C-alpha positions in Angstrom: 4.8 -17.2 3.3 2.5 -15.3 1.0 3.8 -13.5 -2.0 2.4 -10.4 -0.4 5.1 -10.4 2.3 7.8 -10.4 -0.4 6.1 -7.6 -2.3 6.0 -5.4 0.8 9.6 -6.1 1.8 11.0 -5.1 -1.5 8.7 -2.3 -2.7 7.2 -0.3 0.2 9.3 -0.6 3.3 11.0 2.8 3.0 7.7 4.5 2.1 6.6 4.2 5.7 9.5 6.1 7.2 8.0 8.6 9.6 4.5 7.2 9.2 2.6 4.8 11.4 2.9 1.1 10.6 -0.9 1.0 10.1 -2.5 -2.1 8.6 0.8 -3.3 7.2 1.9 -4.6 10.6 -0.9 -7.3 10.5 -0.6 -8.5 6.9 1.8 -11.4 7.8 -0.7 -12.8 10.3 -2.2 -16.2 9.4 -5.6 -16.5 8.0 -7.0 -17.7 11.3 -6.0 -14.4 13.0 -8.2 -12.5 10.5 -11.2 -14.5 11.8 -10.6 -13.5 15.4 -11.7 -10.7 17.7 -8.5 -8.6 17.4 -8.8 -8.5 13.6 -12.5 -7.5 13.9 -11.6 -4.6 16.1 -8.9 -3.4 13.7 -11.2 -3.9 10.7 -13.9 -1.8 12.5 -11.4 1.0 13.0 -10.2 0.9 9.4 -13.8 1.1 8.2 -14.4 4.2 10.3 -11.6 6.0 8.5 -12.8 5.3 5.0 -13.6 8.5 3.2 -16.8 9.2 1.3 -14.8 8.9 -1.9 -13.5 5.4 -1.0 -9.9 5.9 0.0 -8.1 6.5 3.3 -6.1 9.5 4.6 -2.3 9.4 5.0 -0.2 9.8 8.2 -3.2 8.6 10.2 -3.5 5.7 12.6 -6.4 3.9 11.1 -6.0 0.7 13.2 -5.7 1.5 16.9 -8.9 3.5 17.6 -12.0 4.5 15.6 -12.5 7.8 14.0 -14.4 10.1 16.3 -14.3 13.4 14.5 -17.3 15.3 13.2 -16.1 16.6 9.9 -15.3 13.6 7.6 -14.8 15.8 4.5 -12.1 17.8 6.3 -10.4 15.0 8.3 -10.6 12.1 5.9 -9.0 13.2 2.7 -8.1 10.1 0.7 -4.7 9.7 -0.9 -2.2 7.1 -2.2 0.7 8.9 -0.5 2.7 7.4 2.4 1.2 3.9 2.0 -2.4 5.1 2.4 -5.4 3.2 0.9 -3.4 0.2 -0.5 -2.7 -1.3 2.9 -6.2 -0.8 4.2 -7.5 -2.6 1.1 -5.2 -5.5 1.6 -6.3 -5.8 5.2 -10.0 -5.8 4.3 -9.5 -8.4 1.6 -7.8 -10.8 4.1 -10.6 -10.1 6.7 -13.3 -10.8 4.2 -11.7 -14.0 3.0 -11.6 -15.2 6.6 -15.1 -14.1 7.7 -17.2 -13.3 4.6 -18.6 -10.3 6.4 -20.4 -8.2 3.7 -19.2 -4.9 5.2 -15.6 -5.8 4.5 -16.3 -6.6 0.9 -18.4 -3.5 0.3 -15.7 -1.3 1.8 -13.0 -3.0 -0.3 -15.0 -2.6 -3.5 -15.5 1.1 -2.8 -11.8 1.6 -2.2 -10.9 -0.5 -5.2 -13.1 1.4 -7.5 -11.5 4.6 -6.2 -8.1 3.3 -7.2 -9.3 2.3 -10.7 -11.1 5.5 -11.3 -8.1 7.6 -10.3 -5.9 6.3 -13.1 -5.2 8.8 -15.9 -5.9 7.6 -19.5 -2.2 7.6 -20.1 -1.7 5.1 -17.3 -0.3 7.0 -14.3 -1.9 8.0 -11.0 -2.0 11.3 -9.2 -1.2 11.6 -5.5 -4.9 11.6 -4.8 -8.3 11.7 -6.6 -9.9 13.9 -7.9 -6.6 15.6 -8.7 -6.2 19.4 -8.2 -5.9 21.6 -11.3 -2.8 23.5 -10.3 -0.7 21.9 -7.6 2.0 19.2 -8.1 -0.3 16.6 -6.6 -1.9 16.2 -10.0 1.3 14.9 -11.5 1.9 11.2 -12.1 3.3 10.3 -8.7 6.2 7.9 -8.3 7.3 9.7 -5.2 7.6 7.3 -2.2 6.6 4.4 -4.5 2.9 5.6 -4.7 2.3 4.4 -8.2 4.3 1.2 -7.8 2.2 0.3 -4.8 -1.0 0.8 -6.6 0.2 -1.3 -9.5 1.3 -4.1 -7.3 -2.1 -4.1 -5.6 -3.9 -4.3 -9.0 -1.7 -7.1 -10.2 -2.4 -9.0 -6.9 -6.1 -8.5 -7.3 -6.2 -9.6 -10.9 -4.6 -13.0 -10.2 -4.3 -13.7 -6.5 -6.5 -16.2 -4.6 -7.1 -13.6 -1.8 -9.2 -11.7 -4.2 -11.4 -14.4 -5.8 -14.4 -12.6 -4.2 -14.0 -9.8 -6.8 -16.1 -10.1 -9.9 -14.3 -10.9 -13.2 -15.1 -7.5 -14.7 -13.1 -5.7 -12.0 -10.3 -8.2 -12.1 -10.0 -7.7 -15.9 -10.1 -4.0 -15.3 -7.2 -4.3 -12.8 -5.1 -6.2 -15.3 -5.7 -3.7 -18.0 -4.9 -0.8 -15.5 -1.7 -2.6 -14.6 -0.7 -3.0 -18.2 -1.4 0.7 -18.9 0.7 1.5 -15.9 3.7 -0.4 -17.4 3.3 1.5 -20.6 3.3 4.7 -18.7 6.4 3.8 -16.9 8.2 3.0 -20.1 7.2 6.3 -21.7 8.2 8.3 -18.6 11.8 6.9 -18.5 14.1 9.9 -19.2 16.6 9.8 -22.1 19.8 11.8 -21.8 21.8 12.1 -25.0 19.9 9.3 -26.5 20.4 6.9 -23.5 17.7 5.6 -21.2 18.4 6.6 -17.6 16.0 6.8 -14.7 12.8 8.5 -13.6 11.8 11.7 -11.9 9.7 11.4 -8.7 6.8 13.1 -10.6 5.9 13.2 -14.3 3.5 15.2 -16.3 0.0 13.7 -16.6 -0.3 14.7 -20.2 3.1 14.4 -21.9 5.2 12.2 -19.4 7.8 14.9 -18.9 9.6 15.2 -15.5 8.0 17.6 -13.1 8.8 19.1 -9.7 6.9 18.6 -6.5 7.6 20.5 -3.2 9.9 23.4 -3.6 12.9 21.3 -2.5 12.0 18.4 -4.8 13.2 19.6 -8.1 13.0 18.2 -11.6 15.7 15.5 -11.5 16.6 11.9 -11.8 15.6 10.0 -8.7 18.1 7.7 -7.0 15.3 6.3 -4.7 12.0 6.1 -6.7 13.8 4.7 -9.7 14.7 1.6 -7.7 11.1 0.6 -7.0 10.1 1.3 -10.6 13.0 -0.9 -11.9 12.1 -3.7 -9.5 8.5 -3.6 -10.8 9.7 -4.0 -14.4 12.1 -6.8 -13.3 9.1 -8.6 -11.7 7.4 -9.0 -15.1 7.5 -12.5 -16.7 8.8 -12.8 -20.2 9.8 -9.1 -20.6 9.6 -7.5 -24.0 12.7 -6.1 -25.6 11.5 -2.6 -24.6 11.2 -3.7 -21.0 14.6 -5.3 -21.1 16.1 -2.1 -22.5 14.4 -0.1 -19.8 15.8 -2.2 -17.0 19.3 -2.2 -18.4 19.2 1.5 -19.0 18.1 2.2 -15.4 20.7 -0.1 -13.9 23.5 1.4 -16.0 22.4 4.8 -14.8 22.4 3.7 -11.2 26.0 2.4 -11.7 27.0 5.8 -13.2 25.3 7.7 -10.3 27.2 5.7 -7.5 28.8 7.9 -4.9 31.9 6.2 -3.4 34.2 7.1 -0.6 31.7 9.0 1.5 29.3 8.3 4.4 26.7 10.3 6.3 27.4 10.9 9.9 25.2 12.4 12.6 27.5 14.5 14.8 26.7 16.0 18.1 26.4 19.8 17.9 25.2 21.5 21.0 24.5 24.7 19.0 22.2 23.0 16.6 18.4 23.1 17.1 18.3 19.3 17.7 21.6 18.9 19.4 23.1 17.2 16.3 23.8 17.7 12.6 24.0 15.5 9.6 27.4 15.7 7.9 28.9 14.0 4.8 32.5 12.8 5.6 35.1 11.0 3.4 35.6 7.3 4.1 37.3 5.2 1.4 36.0 2.0 3.1 32.3 3.0 3.1 29.8 1.2 0.8 28.4 3.2 -2.1 25.6 5.8 -1.6 23.3 7.4 -4.0 21.7 10.9 -3.9 17.9 11.2 -3.8 18.1 13.6 -6.8 20.5 14.2 -9.7 20.6 16.9 -12.3 19.3 15.5 -15.5 22.0 16.9 -17.7 25.1 16.7 -15.6 24.2 13.6 -13.5 25.5 15.4 -10.4 23.7 15.2 -7.0 21.5 18.2 -6.2 20.2 19.4 -2.8 17.8 22.2 -2.1 16.2 24.3 0.7 12.6 25.3 0.5 13.7 28.2 -1.8 14.0 25.7 -4.6 17.6 26.7 -5.5 19.8 23.6 -6.4 23.0 23.2 -4.5 25.9 20.8 -5.0 26.4 19.4 -1.5 24.4 18.6 1.6 26.5 21.2 3.5 25.3 24.0 1.3 21.6 23.8 2.4 20.2 24.9 5.7 19.9 22.9 8.9 16.1 22.3 8.6 16.2 20.6 5.2 19.6 19.0 5.7 18.3 17.1 8.7 14.7 16.7 7.7 14.9 14.8 4.5 16.5 11.6 3.1 19.0 13.1 0.7 21.4 10.2 0.5 20.9 6.4 0.8 21.8 3.0 -0.4 18.5 2.4 -2.2 19.9 0.7 -5.4 22.6 -1.4 -3.8 20.9 -4.7 -3.4 19.2 -4.4 -6.7 22.6 -3.9 -8.5 24.5 -6.5 -6.5 22.0 -9.3 -6.3 18.6 -8.8 -8.0 19.7 -7.5 -11.4 22.4 -10.2 -12.0 19.8 -12.9 -11.3 17.2 -11.2 -13.5 19.6 -10.8 -16.3 20.7 -14.4 -16.1 17.1 -15.5 -16.3 15.8 -13.2 -19.1 18.8 -12.0 -21.1 21.5 -14.5 -20.6 25.1 -14.2 -19.4 
């Protein structure tokens, strides 16, 4: 099985929650499939949704039917959020390798150049390009693994056989962009009382400091996004001492942020808008959970409604946000229990 399948499993699976599977559902198909009629139909649909800037819109089914709108500038706003653009590019690369159709290569190069152009000089990426001047979308975006996915794509293109059709100048640019991204990640890692911890879901595009996003996504340490970032650092061969310190600091923080003895339960509630409600209950036998967000100074979980006021428990926020967002999960569990020990044995020693 291709390395691509492994990458997708570990890094981007949760990014698609609530979004269409899109091109990702086809990426495990064999090369022969990409030379067939079904792949041609899907590729034609993907091409129809490519924006004039080169990227693809989010939360849009780009594979089932062609774009039939009349206002491309309004309808096709390119982004890196929710898996957009990276998966369309992966599909087109596979399709070109199988067919050598020039339209696939041309579209890939346009999208690829869009990704390269969008990187900030300090190494991060905004949620889309060109970035706005005032809204949170301009910040370096780790949220939902956006930057991690871009970096994985660039590393694949710089060294993978599926991308040998790319000219060497672009492949070298991809490697340089990846390396700048790693440096950006290291500089964004938050120190608390002199100790390396984790990352915020967004960071400032000028000084690397943590930044808020939507009103309920406060400046914080992220129990979700930090996992994808740490996995990326752990995937690097021959890590430098700085990289090793970053991984060990992040894992130590994840251990300190573990929430034990609780689980999340969806209870029937006939008076609730959806007929059910999400409740945190005590359970000494439950596996550990982590909060999506932690206060940077106290390391306590924080929850918020759309008013942006931090609360200390899920029960303290209103029904709409309590049941409409992933506030608690087991995101770091496998990394801590399996992946980190194997990584440490390989690169640090027992």
